[in-house]
C-alpha positions as CSV (number, residue, x, y, z in Angstrom):
1,M,-15.7,23.8,-3.8
2,S,-13.5,21.3,-4.7
3,R,-10.2,21.4,-2.6
4,A,-6.6,19.8,-3.3
5,P,-5.4,17.8,-0.3
6,Q,-2.9,19.5,2.3
7,F,-1.4,16.3,3.5
8,F,-0.3,12.7,1.6
9,I,0.8,9.4,3.2
10,A,2.9,8.3,0.4
11,G,4.6,5.6,1.2
12,H,5.2,2.4,2.1
13,P,2.8,0.2,1.3
14,K,2.4,-3.0,3.5
15,S,4.1,-0.7,6.7
16,G,1.4,0.1,8.3
17,T,-0.3,3.1,5.9
18,T,-3.7,2.0,5.9
19,A,-3.8,1.6,9.6
20,L,-2.7,5.2,10.0
21,Y,-5.1,6.6,7.4
22,D,-8.0,4.6,9.6
23,M,-6.7,6.4,12.0
24,L,-6.2,9.8,11.0
25,R,-10.2,9.3,9.4
26,Q,-11.6,9.4,13.2
27,H,-10.3,12.7,13.7
28,P,-12.9,15.5,13.4
29,Q,-10.4,17.9,12.3
30,I,-9.5,15.7,9.5
31,F,-11.0,14.7,6.2
32,M,-9.6,11.5,4.4
33,P,-12.2,10.1,1.5
34,D,-13.5,6.8,1.5
35,K,-11.1,6.2,-2.3
36,K,-7.5,4.7,-0.4
37,E,-5.1,5.1,-3.2
38,P,-5.8,7.4,-6.0
39,R,-2.8,7.7,-6.9
40,Y,-3.3,11.0,-8.9
41,F,0.3,12.2,-8.9
42,A,2.3,9.2,-9.7
43,T,2.1,9.5,-13.6
44,D,4.2,6.7,-14.1
45,L,2.0,4.0,-12.5
46,P,-1.2,2.6,-14.0
47,S,-4.7,4.3,-12.0
48,A,-8.1,5.6,-13.1
49,Y,-5.8,8.6,-14.0
50,N,-3.5,6.9,-16.2
51,P,-5.0,3.7,-17.5
52,R,-2.8,1.7,-19.3
53,R,-4.9,-0.6,-20.8
54,P,-6.8,0.4,-24.6
55,N,-9.8,1.8,-25.0
56,V,-9.9,2.9,-21.1
57,P,-10.9,6.2,-20.4
58,A,-8.9,8.6,-18.5
59,A,-10.3,10.7,-15.2
60,G,-9.1,13.8,-14.7
61,Y,-8.0,16.2,-12.0
62,E,-11.6,17.4,-11.6
63,D,-12.6,13.8,-11.0
64,Y,-9.5,13.4,-8.3
65,L,-10.6,16.8,-6.4
66,A,-14.4,15.4,-6.4
67,L,-13.0,12.8,-3.7
68,F,-12.6,15.4,-1.3
69,D,-16.1,17.3,-1.9
70,G,-17.3,16.2,1.4
71,A,-14.4,17.8,3.7
72,A,-15.6,20.8,6.1
73,P,-14.5,24.1,5.1
74,D,-12.2,24.0,8.6
75,Q,-10.9,20.1,7.9
76,L,-7.5,19.5,6.7
77,V,-7.7,17.2,3.5
78,G,-5.4,14.6,2.5
79,E,-5.0,11.3,1.0
80,A,-3.1,8.3,1.3
81,S,-1.4,6.5,-2.1
82,P,1.4,4.3,-0.6
83,V,2.6,3.9,-4.1
84,Y,4.0,7.9,-4.5
85,I,7.1,6.2,-3.0
86,W,7.7,3.8,-5.7
87,S,6.9,6.7,-8.2
88,Q,9.6,8.1,-10.1
89,T,7.3,11.9,-10.7
90,A,4.7,11.7,-7.5
91,A,7.8,14.2,-5.5
92,E,7.4,16.6,-8.6
93,N,3.6,16.3,-9.6
94,I,3.0,17.1,-5.7
95,A,5.1,19.4,-5.2
96,R,4.5,21.5,-8.3
97,T,0.6,21.5,-7.8
98,I,0.8,22.1,-4.0
99,P,4.1,23.0,-3.0
100,D,3.1,23.5,1.0
101,A,1.8,19.9,1.0
102,R,3.2,17.8,3.9
103,I,4.2,14.4,3.1
104,I,4.2,11.0,5.6
105,A,6.6,8.0,4.7
106,I,6.8,4.8,6.2
107,F,9.7,2.7,6.1
108,R,9.5,-0.6,7.1
109,E,13.0,-3.6,7.3
110,P,13.0,-4.6,3.7
111,A,13.4,-8.3,3.5
112,S,10.1,-8.8,5.9
113,Y,8.6,-5.4,3.7
114,I,8.9,-8.0,0.7
115,R,7.6,-11.3,1.8
116,S,4.6,-8.8,3.5
117,L,4.4,-7.3,0.1
118,H,4.7,-11.1,-2.0
119,Y,1.6,-12.0,0.4
120,Q,-0.4,-9.1,-0.6
121,L,0.0,-9.4,-4.4
122,I,-1.1,-13.2,-3.9
123,E,-4.0,-12.0,-2.3
124,A,-4.9,-9.6,-4.8
125,R,-4.6,-12.1,-7.6
126,I,-1.7,-10.1,-9.1
127,E,1.4,-12.9,-8.0
128,Q,0.8,-16.0,-9.0
129,E,4.3,-17.8,-7.7
130,T,3.5,-18.7,-4.1
131,D,7.0,-19.2,-3.2
132,L,9.3,-15.9,-2.0
133,G,12.6,-17.1,-3.5
134,K,10.9,-18.1,-7.1
135,A,9.1,-14.9,-7.2
136,I,12.4,-12.9,-6.5
137,A,14.4,-15.4,-9.0
138,L,11.7,-14.4,-11.5
139,E,12.3,-10.7,-11.8
140,P,14.6,-10.5,-14.9
141,T,12.0,-12.4,-16.7
142,R,9.0,-9.8,-15.3
143,I,10.3,-7.0,-17.5
144,G,7.3,-6.4,-20.0
145,P,4.0,-7.1,-20.0
146,R,2.7,-10.7,-19.7
147,P,-0.7,-12.3,-20.6
148,G,-2.9,-13.5,-18.7
149,T,-1.4,-11.4,-15.0
150,E,-1.1,-7.4,-14.3
151,E,0.0,-6.8,-17.9
152,D,-0.7,-3.3,-17.1
153,W,1.8,-2.9,-14.1
154,P,4.5,-5.4,-14.9
155,E,6.9,-3.1,-12.4
156,V,4.9,-3.9,-9.7
157,L,6.3,-7.5,-9.3
158,Q,10.0,-6.2,-9.0
159,Y,10.4,-6.6,-5.3
160,T,14.0,-5.7,-4.9
161,A,13.3,-2.6,-6.8
162,H,10.7,-1.3,-4.3
163,C,13.7,-1.0,-1.7
164,D,15.6,1.7,-2.7
165,Y,14.8,3.9,0.3
166,A,17.2,6.5,0.4
167,D,16.7,7.2,-3.5
168,Q,13.0,7.3,-2.3
169,L,13.3,9.7,0.1
170,R,15.8,12.0,-1.7
171,R,13.3,12.3,-4.2
172,F,10.5,14.1,-2.1
173,H,13.1,16.0,-0.1
174,A,14.4,17.4,-3.6
175,H,11.5,19.0,-4.0
176,F,10.1,19.6,-0.5
177,P,11.9,21.2,2.7
178,H,12.4,18.0,5.3
179,D,10.2,19.8,8.0
180,Q,7.2,19.4,5.4
181,V,8.5,15.5,5.5
182,K,7.6,13.2,7.9
183,V,9.8,10.0,8.1
184,I,8.4,6.9,10.7
185,I,9.7,4.0,10.8
186,Y,7.7,0.9,11.0
187,D,9.2,-0.1,14.4
188,D,8.4,2.8,16.1
189,F,4.7,2.9,15.0
190,R,4.4,-0.6,16.0
191,R,5.9,-0.3,19.1
192,D,4.2,2.8,20.6
193,N,1.3,3.2,18.2
194,D,-0.7,6.0,20.2
195,A,3.1,8.3,20.4
196,T,3.9,7.9,16.3
197,L,0.0,9.1,16.1
198,R,0.5,12.2,18.3
199,D,3.9,13.1,16.6
200,V,1.9,12.4,13.4
201,L,-0.6,15.2,14.8
202,R,1.9,17.6,15.3
203,F,3.3,17.3,12.2
204,L,0.3,18.3,10.7
205,G,-1.0,21.0,13.1
206,V,-4.2,19.6,14.4
207,A,-5.4,19.1,18.3
208,E,-3.6,16.2,19.3
209,D,-5.8,15.1,22.8
210,V,-8.7,13.6,20.1
211,P,-9.0,10.3,21.2
212,I,-8.3,8.0,18.4
213,H,-8.8,3.9,18.7
214,A,-5.4,2.0,17.7
215,K,-6.4,-0.2,14.3
216,E,-4.8,-3.1,12.7
217,S,-5.6,-2.7,9.7
218,N,-5.3,-4.7,6.0
219,P,-3.2,-7.8,7.9
220,T,-1.0,-10.3,5.9
221,V,-2.7,-13.3,4.8
222,R,-1.8,-16.3,3.1
223,M,-3.9,-17.5,0.1
224,R,-4.2,-21.4,1.1
225,S,-5.7,-22.6,-2.3
226,Q,-5.4,-20.8,-5.7
227,R,-7.4,-22.7,-6.7
228,V,-10.2,-22.7,-4.2
229,D,-9.7,-18.8,-5.1
230,G,-10.1,-19.8,-8.5
231,V,-13.6,-21.3,-8.1
232,V,-14.8,-18.5,-5.5
233,Q,-14.0,-15.7,-8.0
234,A,-16.0,-17.7,-10.8
235,M,-18.9,-18.1,-8.4
236,D,-18.3,-14.6,-7.8
237,R,-18.6,-13.2,-11.0
238,G,-20.5,-16.0,-12.8
239,S,-17.9,-16.3,-15.5
240,T,-18.8,-19.8,-16.4
241,P,-22.6,-21.3,-17.7
242,A,-22.2,-23.2,-14.2
243,A,-21.3,-20.6,-12.2
244,R,-24.1,-17.9,-14.0
245,A,-26.5,-20.6,-12.8
246,V,-25.8,-20.9,-9.3
247,K,-25.2,-17.4,-8.7
248,T,-28.6,-16.8,-10.2
249,A,-30.3,-19.5,-7.9
250,V,-28.7,-17.9,-5.0
251,R,-29.3,-14.1,-6.1
252,A,-33.3,-15.5,-6.1
253,V,-33.5,-16.3,-2.3
254,A,-31.2,-14.2,-0.2
255,P,-30.6,-11.0,-0.4
256,R,-27.1,-8.9,-1.3
257,S,-26.1,-8.4,2.3
258,V,-26.4,-12.0,2.8
259,R,-24.5,-12.8,-0.2
260,R,-21.9,-10.6,0.7
261,R,-21.3,-12.1,4.3
262,A,-21.3,-15.3,2.9
263,Y,-18.4,-14.8,0.3
264,D,-16.4,-12.7,3.0
265,L,-16.9,-15.8,5.2
266,T,-15.5,-18.5,2.2
267,L,-12.8,-16.6,1.7
268,S,-11.7,-16.0,5.6
269,R,-11.8,-19.6,6.1
270,L,-11.6,-21.6,2.7
271,V,-9.1,-19.1,0.8
272,F,-7.3,-17.2,3.3
273,G,-5.1,-18.2,6.4
274,S,-2.5,-17.1,8.6
275,P,1.1,-16.7,7.1
276,R,3.5,-19.8,7.3
277,P,6.8,-18.9,9.1
278,A,9.2,-17.4,7.2
279,D,11.9,-19.3,5.3
280,D,14.9,-18.6,7.2
281,E,17.3,-19.1,4.0
282,V,15.4,-16.8,1.6
283,M,15.1,-13.9,4.6
284,L,19.0,-14.0,5.5
285,E,19.2,-14.3,1.3
286,L,17.6,-10.8,1.3
287,K,19.0,-9.3,4.5
288,H,22.4,-10.2,2.8
289,R,20.9,-8.3,-0.4
290,F,19.9,-5.6,1.5
291,R,22.6,-4.4,3.7
292,P,24.5,-2.0,1.6
293,E,21.0,-0.1,1.4
294,V,20.0,-0.4,5.1
295,E,23.5,1.4,5.9
296,A,22.8,3.9,3.4
297,F,19.3,4.5,4.4
298,G,21.1,4.4,8.5
299,D,23.5,7.2,7.3
300,Y,20.4,9.5,5.4
301,L,18.7,9.3,8.6
302,Q,21.5,9.3,11.1
303,R,20.0,6.7,12.5
304,D,21.4,3.2,13.2
305,L,19.1,1.0,11.5
306,V,21.4,-1.8,11.0
307,A,21.2,-2.5,14.6
308,L,17.9,-1.6,14.5
309,W,16.6,-4.4,11.8
310,G,19.0,-6.8,13.0
311,Y,21.4,-6.4,10.0
312,D,24.4,-6.4,12.6
313,A,24.0,-10.1,13.6
314,I,24.3,-11.6,10.2
315,A,28.1,-13.0,8.8
């Protein structure tokens, strides 16, 4: 029988959520589906269950539950949709459907989080502006749909709006007892991966003595050239006559596995590279902007995040 998830990795993106998901999947008492980030309960955000594009059929609750069909009867079932923390509806929807659910949310210093998110959206071909400062300055112009971009989700490019940490956590505390919500600070996770993982396993009520390998997942990368990426994507999709001709010729002589390895190698060698050093001026600007939020969130958690995240060093 289909089973609903019993716990959720609900936030934040680019804060170690994929690494935690990959590690929890190694635990024999835990089942998490191959599909990460279904977003079913975020009814205000786009997903397979809430397609915003016309003439696209929506998947339903039974489709969502089918993700967990592979779980054994004695396994704890969970899913990871980090954008639940952004959603205005997810906390209430989860609580209404699964009131005993446990929630895990990871929070990262806002300026570094936004920088990493910006790289991620460029990699995903959602963001076209490669300069972070300029991308943030464009926020007021990116409120409505924009042809040729991620028009079904313009809110994703509102970078600074994703850092209302105290309000985001309050939404979950409004619907779940505090002992059902596990808050992780990204710095703690990075400093002692194993200790954080064991703390999460205790929170979930599963065995702590299971060997689990720490993983660095979904690392931040820089797109070297959007033009080269466009050529590679056109070749992969066969979206022009020349690209279709080349793709047909390659398919005739190379098996799918070889083609996929060649595609991945091209991306890693020619399209993506290591991130450049952060722009100190932009990062300082962001820290000035977010200091009140960091203070408020620290007060809410009763933890000195101003010192931990280096906000005490800015004028």
